[in-house]
Structure formats: C-alpha cells, structure tokens
N, C-alpha and C positions, 0 to 999 in steps of 0.2 A: 406465165409466172417465172421469175428468175430463180435459178438454182443458188445454193449456198455459195458456190465458188464465184458465180457471176455477181452476187451481192457483195462479196468480199473484195473482188477486183474493182468494182465500181466505187468503193469507199474512198473518201478523201482522208488520208491518214495525217494526223497532226505530227509535227516534229517531236521527237522524243524529249527534248528539254522542256517543251510545253506540257507534255503529259506528266513528266516528273515533278514539275513545279506545282502541279495541282495538290500534291501531298507533301510538298516541302523538301524535295530532293534537288539540290543545286546541280547545275550542269557539270561542274567539275567532279562530281561524284559518279558520273555516268561513264561507262566504257562502251562506246558505240560499236554495234555490230550492223553495219550498214545504216540506212536511214530510218528503219522501222523497228528496231529492237536494240536493247542495250543491257549490259550487266551493271550491277550496282557495286561500287568499290567497297572492299571490306573495311577500310578505315572509317568510312562514313557510317557503315552499319554498326561498328563498335561503339560509336558515340551516341547511339539511340537508346541505350539501356536505361538511362535515368528518366526518359520521357514517360508520361502516363500512357497506359494502354487503352485502346478502343475496345469495342465489343465484338466478339467473335461469333459469327453465325455459320452454322454447319448446314450444308445442303446435302441431303441423302435421298433415298428413293425406296419404293417398293421393290420386290424381287423382280429382276429384269426379265423381259420376254422379247421375242422378235418384233413385237408390236411397237416397242420403243417407249421410253419414259421421258427422256430429255433432261437429265440431271445437269449436265454442263450448260445446256441452253438456258435452264432456269437459273443457274448460278450467275451467268452473265446478265440475264434479264433483271435479276434482283439487284445486282450491283449497279446497273444503269438506272433502275427504278429508284434506288436510294439516292443516287446523284441527282435525279430529277426532282426529288422532294427536298433538296437542299442539304443533304448529308454529305460529309466528306467520306467517300467510300473507296474501297480498293477490293480487288478480287485476287484470290490465291487458288490456283489449280496446278495439276501435274502436267508434265510434258508428255507428248505422245510417243508411243513405241512404234517402231517400224513394223513389228510383228503383226499386230492387228490391222494396221493401215493397209498392208498388202494381203491380209487374210480376209476377215469378214466383218470386224467391228467398225472399221472406218475411222474417220478423224476424231479429234478430241478437242475441238475449239468452239463447240456450240453450233447453232444453225439459224437460218433465216436472218432476221434482223437482230438477233442476240448472239453475236459472234465475237471472238477475240481474233485479232489480226496482227500480223500477216499469216493467214491460215495455211497457205502452201508451205511456207518455210517451217512453221511450227509443227506440221504433220510429217515433215521429212527430217532434215539434219538439224534444223534450228540453230543453236549456238554450239553444237558439238558435245553437249554434256554427256549424252548416252555413250558416245564413242569413247570419251575419256574414262567413264566408269568401266566400260568393256575392257579397255586397254589396261587399266589398273588391276582389275580382277584377274585377267589372264597373265599379267606380269607376275602376280603372286603364284599362279599355277606353274609358270615356267621356272621360277626360282625354286619352288618346291621340288620339281622333278630334277632340276639341275643339282640341287643339294644332294639328293640321293645318288645321282650319277657320280659325283665326285667324292664318294666315300661315306656319306650318311653319318656324319659325326654326331648328329642329334639322336641317332638310334630310332629313326622313324620306321614303324612297321608298315610296309607297303600294302598290307591287307587292310589297314585301318586309315587310309587316306580319305578324308572327307571332301576336300576342295575340288570341285568340278570346274570346268571352263564355262564361259557364257558367250552368247551372241545375241544381238537384238533382232532376231528373226524367228519366225515359226518354222521349225525343221525337225520333224519327228525322227528322222534318220540319225540325229545326233544324240538322242536320249541315252542310249547305252552303246558303249564301244570299248575296244581294247586298244591301248596305246603302247608304245615302246617295242613294237615288233621290228625285226630286221637285224638283230644282233646287238652286242654290247655297246656299240657306238650310238645307239638310239635309246639308251636308257633301259629301265626294267619294265617288262610287260606287266600291265595291270589293267583291271576294268575301271572305267570311268564314264564320263558323259558330259553333256552340255545342258545348262539351263538357259532360259531366256534372260536377258540382261536385267529386266525389271525384277526378277526374283533373286538377284545377286545380293549377298550380304553387304557388298560395297555400296550398292544403291541405298540400302537401308541405313548404313552408317552415315552416308552423306546427308540423307534426309532427316536424320535424328540428331546430328551433331550441332553443337552450339556455335562453333567457329572452327577455323582451320586447325588449331591446336587440339581441340576435342576430337576432330576427325582423325588426326594422326594417332591419337591415343586409342580410339575405337578400332581403327585398322590394326593396330598392334595387338589388340586382344582377340582378334579373329583366330579361332582354333581350326587349323588346317588338317591335322592328323593326330594320331596317337602312337605312343611307343607300345612295345609288347606288354608292358605292365599297365596299360591304359592311361598313363599320364599324358596330358595334352602337349602338343607342339603348336606354337602360335606363330602368327605373322611376324611378331617382334623377334621370336627366336630365329627366324630366317632372315632378319635384318631387311625386310622388304617394305616396312611401313613408310619410311622416308621417301623412297622413290615413288611409291604409290601416291603419296600426298602431293608430290611434285606434279604428277600427271593430273591430279584432281584440283589443283590450285585455282584455276579459272572456273572449273565446273562448280566449285563451292559457292561462287558468287551468284546470287539470284538474278534471274532474267526479268526485265521489265518490258511489257508491250502495252497494248491498249485494246479496248473494245471498239466496235463500230461507232459508238457515241463518245469515245474519248475517256472512258473511265480507266484509270491505271490498273493494270493486271500483272501480278507476279506469277510467272510460270516456271516452276522449278522442281525437279525431281519427278520420279514416275513409277513408284512401286505399285504393282497390281494388288487389288484387295482380295482376290481369290487365292493368291499364292504368297502374298507379302502383306505389309501393313497398310497399303493403299491410300497414303496421304502425301501431300506436297511437303516440302522441306520445312523444318522448324525455323531455319534462318529466314526464309521468305515470310512465313506467317508472323514471326515476331517483328520483323521489320515493318510489315504492313500494319500491325497493331499499334506500333509506336508512331506511325505516320498518318493513320486514318482514324476516323471515329467509328466506322463500321467496316469490318473485314468479312467478306463472304468467301467461304472456302467449301470444297466438296471432298467427299471420301468415296472411294470406288464402289461400284455395284450397289446392291441393296443394303439397307441399314443393318441387317444381320451380319454383314461382313465389314464394309467400309466404316459405318458409324461405330460399331462395337470396337473396332481396332483404333479408330480415331480417339474414342473416349478412353479405352483401357491401355493403349500403348502410347500414342503420341501425346495426349493430354497429360498422362501420368508422368512420362519422361520429361516433358518440357514444362510442366507446371501450368498448363493452359486451363482456362475455365470458360467453356462456351456459354454464351448468353441465351441462345435459342437455336432451334433446329427446324429446318424446312424439309418435309417429306414430299417428294415429287411423285405424282401419280397421273396416269392418263386413263380415260374411259376405256380406250382400246385395250390397254394392258390388263386392266382389272377384269374386263370381259374374258380375256384369254386365261387369266387366273381362275375364272369361273367356269372354264371348260369349253369356250367357244373356239372353233378352229380359226386359224389366221384368215382364211379365205372368206369367212363369214363376219368379220369384225365390223364391216360397214353397216350391218343391219342393227336396228335398235333391239336391245335385249336387256331390259332392266333386271329381271331375275338373275341372269348370269352375272351382271355387274355386282349385284348385292352378294352373290356367292363369292365372287372374287375379292370383295372388300374385307373378307376374313384375313387376307394377306396384309392389306393396309392396316387393319386393326391390330394385328400382331406387331407390325413395325412401330405403330404409334405407342403401344403399351411398352415395348422394349425401350424405345427412346426416352419416354417419360420416366422409365425406371432409373435412368441416370440422373434424374433431378433437373432435366432440361425441358423448358416449355416448347411446345410443338405447334406448328401450323402446317396444314396440307396445301400444297400448290397443285392445282389442277391444270396441267399443261394442255391447253385446248387444241383440239383437232377440228377441222371444218365439219366432219361427219358426226360430231357429238350432238346428241339431242337434248332438249330442255329437260325431258323426263330423266335421262341418264345423269345429267349434271345435278338435278335436284336429289336423286337417289344417293349419289356419291356424297353430297353435302350432308344429307341426313345420316348416312352411315358414319361419317366423320364426327358429327355432332354427338352421336351415341358414345363416342370415345372421349368426349369433352374437348374437342378441338374444332377450330374453324377451318373450312376448306375454301380457298380463294381461287376463283377462276382467273387464269393468267393467259394473256395473249401476246407475250413477249416475242414469240417466234415471228408473228406477223407485224407487230407494232413496235418492237424494241422495248426500251425502258418504259415507255408510256403504257404498255400493256402489263407492266408489273408494278405500277405505282401502288395499287391497293395492297398487294403482297408486301411491298416495302413498308407501308404504314403499319400493317399488322405486325411485322417483324420488329419494328421500333417499339411498339407497345409491349410486346413480349420481352424484349431485351432490356427494358428500363429497370426492373427490379434486380437486385443482386442475385447472381445465379446460385442455385443450391446444388451444383454439380458434384457428383461423387462417382468414382469408378465402380465397376460391377463387383470387384473382389479386392481384398486387402493384399498388400505385398507379402505378408507373412503366411498366407494360405498355402497349403501344399500344392505342388505343380499339378498332380492328377486332379485334385479337388478344384483347381482353377479351370481345368478343361471341362470337368463335369458341370461346373457352374455355368459356363458358356453354353454347353450343350443343352442343359435342362432349362435354363432361364431364357436364353435367346432363341435356340432352335426348337425348344419344347420336345427334346429327345427323351426317351425313357432311360437310356443308359449309354455309356461309352464302352465299346468293346475294344479291349486292349490285351494283347497276349502278354504273358509274364515277362519276356525280355524287354518289352517296351516299358512296363511298369518299373522293372528293375533299373532301366536306364534313367527314368525320372528320379528314382530314389538316389541313384549315384550322383546325379547332378545336384540334387539337394545337399548331399553330403559334401560335395565339392564347393559349395557356396553359391550356387546359382538358383536356389529355391525362391529367391525374391523376384525373379524375372516374370514378366507377364507372358501369356500364351498368345501366339499368333496362329490361328487356325487356317489351314489351307484346305479348301473344299469347293465344290461346285457353287457357282454364283446363281444358278437357276432354281434353287430350292432351299427352303430352310433345312432340309435333310441333306444327306450325301448322295441322294438319287436325283439327278436333274429332271426326271420326268414326274416327280412328285410335287405338283403345284399346290397353290392355295396356302393353307396354314396347317400343315400336317402335325399330328400329335402322336406321341408314343413310339416313334421310330428309334432305331439304334444308330449311333454314330461310330463307324468302324475306324479305329486309329491304325494307320498303315505304317507310318514312319515318323521318326522324330529327328529334328536337326537343332543343334544348339548354336544360336547366333550370338556368341558372347560379345562380339564387338558391337553389334546393333543394340543388344540388350533385350532379347526376347528368345523364346523357344518356339520353333515352328512345329506344329502338329499337323501332319499331312493325313487327311481323312478321305476315305472312299477312293475313287479312281482319278482324282485331280492330278494333272501333270504340271510339273514345273518347267517343261519345255512343250509348248503347244504345237499342234500340227496345223497345216493349212487345210481349208475345207475343200470339198470336191471341185468347186469353181471359185478359186481365190480371186480377190479383188485385183491382184497383180495382173491377171489376164486382160483387164480392161484399162490398164494404166499405160500411158505413153505420151509422146510429144506430138502435138498437132502441127499443121503446116506452118503456123506462125512461131513455133518453138515454145508454145505454152503447154503446160501439163494438162492432160486430159484424163478423166476417169478416176481421179484420186478420191473424189468425194461423191 
C-alpha cells in the first residue's frame, strides 16, 4: 500500500493556469510560486464582489481522538465528489503550522486519494505567509519596547503590556520569560512570553479582513498595552500599522493549489480552533464563493470549537450564510469515545460505538441549532464491520440525519459521490442560519450561552476580576464583540480526559484577552496553552533528508 507522500509524489499535477481556468480565474490574475502553486492578484479579487455567490458547505467533526476522524480528507473528498457529479466546486482550507508538523498532529492536506498538493511544500514553508505574520507581529513587539526605551511619550505602564511575541513552533520554554535584562541599553526588564503564530491576533486580523485597507485598519486597532489609568495604547498609537501591512501585503493574497483530481483549492490563513477562531481567511472564502457553485470549507477540531467559531465569529463578521454542514465521524473514534482503549479498536464493539455516539448526537444537535442542515460522513476504515456501520447509521437517524459511508481515502472523489449528492440536496433550500447569540447580549452572558448550550456545562466559574474586566470592556464599547473560547479540543468540557457527551461540568475561566483588531474577545479556559509544547517523541525526530535529497518522515 502506498503512503500519503508516495501517492502525492506520483500525482500528475496540472498547470496552475489550467486549474484557475476551471473557476474563471485568468492567467494574468495569478502570481506564480513555482509550477504548482500561485497567489491570486488583489485587483482581480476586488472585481468579484458583484458576482452571485455559490453555496457554502462547512465540514466539521466529532470530538477528536487519537484514532482519527479525517476532517481535511473528507473536505477534499467532498470537493472532488462535487466535481465528479458535475458541480463547479472549490475547496477552502487553512495553511499548516510548523508546530504540529514537527510535534504530533502531522500534516494538514488530507490523505490517501483525497489530498491537496503539493503536500510537502504546503506542510512546510508554502508561500511564506506564516513567516510574514510572525515578522509583522514581532515588529510591533519591537516597536513597543523601542518606544518605551526612547522616553515612553505615550505613558505606557510597563506592568500592563499585553503584546507578547510569537514563533511558529511548539516551544514550552518560551511561554514565560523576562526580557530587558543587562542594563539600560537593553530596555526595561519585564515579564513576557511567546505564543505560537497561529494564536497571533495578526493572524486573526489577516483571516477576518475584507481587503488590505481593512487589514491595516484592524492592525491599527490592536491594543498592545495600557497606561496607569487603564486607557488603551494601540498599534496605531505606535505608528506600526503601515509597516506591518507592508510585511503582510503578499500574505494577504490567497493561495491557489489543487487536489489530486484537479479541483481548485484555496489554502489561506491558519488560526487553530482550540486557541483562536479556527477558520481560513474571509478573502479566500468570498473569492471562492464568487467563482464556484459549491465551496467546501472546514473549521478546526470538533464542532464545539471550529464550527461554533465559524458560525459565531467568521460568519457573523463576514456576513456568510452556510447552506449545509457535514459532521465527520469514524467507527474507531466513536468506539474510543465509548471507552474502548486504542489498542482494542480493531475488534468489533457495537455497544461501545453506541455509547460513543452520544458525542456525535451532541454535535449534530449543536450544529442543527444554528439552523444549518446536517449530514454525517462516515469516514470508512478497512476494519469497520457491517454491524458497526449499521449501528452508526441508526444512531444518526435517531437525530434526524443521514449518515453516508464514504471511501474517499481509498477511492478519491468517486468514494464521496453519494455524500456530494446528499450535500446538494441539503443545500438547495435557502439557509435559515442564525448565530447562537445576538451582538447586544452581555459578554459574560455570551460565554455562558456557549458553555451551557454547546458544552452542556452547568456554570462558568469566573473570579470577580475577570467579570469586572468584561464589564469594563462593555463600558469601553466592546460589548458587541463575539467570544472566542480557548479550551481543550479533546472534550466538550475543559478536562481533556472527559470523553463522550458530559453534562453538568463547570467551565473555569482563567484569562481574558481583548482582540480589538480581530474583533473578538478570547476567553482562555482550563489549562489550554497558547504556546504548545512538543510531545515526548516529537515527529521532528523522524524527519530528515534521504539519500536522494527527498524529505523523509514528515507524514
């Protein structure tokens, strides 16, 4: 059996102008990055606004487990399946972060016969967008410290500096540190730290901006620190937004690549859904919608994180109305949710699968609660039994949805044609989509609404200083912003070991961050980290160059 990388390397890639022409992008609107990827010129994108929009399909999943769900693989398979049944389709996903690639999560381009290529480039430096975001973020940090060094005319209280630095790597040693040691020439000593680039507000600004002018405006609104009287100091106050925008000019243009079957794929932006809003860029999604009849996009991790943020943050800010949602599940993952150890997943266990389907049922109910029709995609594994598949279908039927068996990993788009037809059926009526909460709801009430309706928590535990901070932001005019919850991706709760569909737990609020430029408030809950660490045996130990100079061990 061929590995993912062997399949990708054996693929015959079509010229990028040919891929672009499938959805009406002329060759002169492409900015080539080698032979197999291109950026789309901003002037062409600006001219798309008056075109009718296609239907937006969200691919999400059950709560992730080490057994795997295959959300990106299903996104790619569905896009290819739609193309095979005669629909003008495009795919929109996020770019890959180096952190998980060298850690434990691995690549982010699908697998088997349902892949986006060139996978090696996409899982490493790609077109350099993440490096540009990292540079722009850290330029702002440097200008902040430089301003203080040269007299601090803005009156910044160095005890109230919010802006940390970022790097696109998992490195726990950088979480907390002291800078400015060594005397007056090195600035003022203070505590700070690093986040991973995907958690950067600059990343969120780029992914939510409508165009380059909107990006610069959002960057200018970023709050980097406070004065002694708690008044905010912004990026615009430091006169940094212009230079940051220059660094991000090319990164703002979406990237176009292709699937193994030649379906156009927009790959742009990369915020994680457990610590950020978890969706690809608004610019890429809107462009795809004006160029294709069906656009398949994904949101990170399970539906409690990625889908909720897609609906409540991205769709709210960008005015998008998804036509249907696909929830990806595997027999193996549901058995694990039902209490089966990973080593025993190969044995048939229908009772455990039925127990685990409580997790699936929760995600179905949550997603339908946004007014979006749902179909379940059963991502097939060779060890799945007929009894297990039948039980999964029956459990989905109890929730009023169809579960479609998909074999796109082994068969490509042909294995997802039935799913594609079901998606088309669901997407035909006008969507009745509505976010979970209104803009005017109080900030703490918004957090409670997410916790109780999506996570089924009994309460949100928040100390008085955190509640006071939310009230202060409301008084300052930020009460209309949505909430972006940062929590573990492995459970509906804040405890990663609490599997299935837990009820009545508490959601502990640990920290709040105002992302005024991006346009949301981050609520950090439980022990989630915005700078991950590497596992005991990181993937980087297995990565290197082979005798022929080819990359080995990356996937």
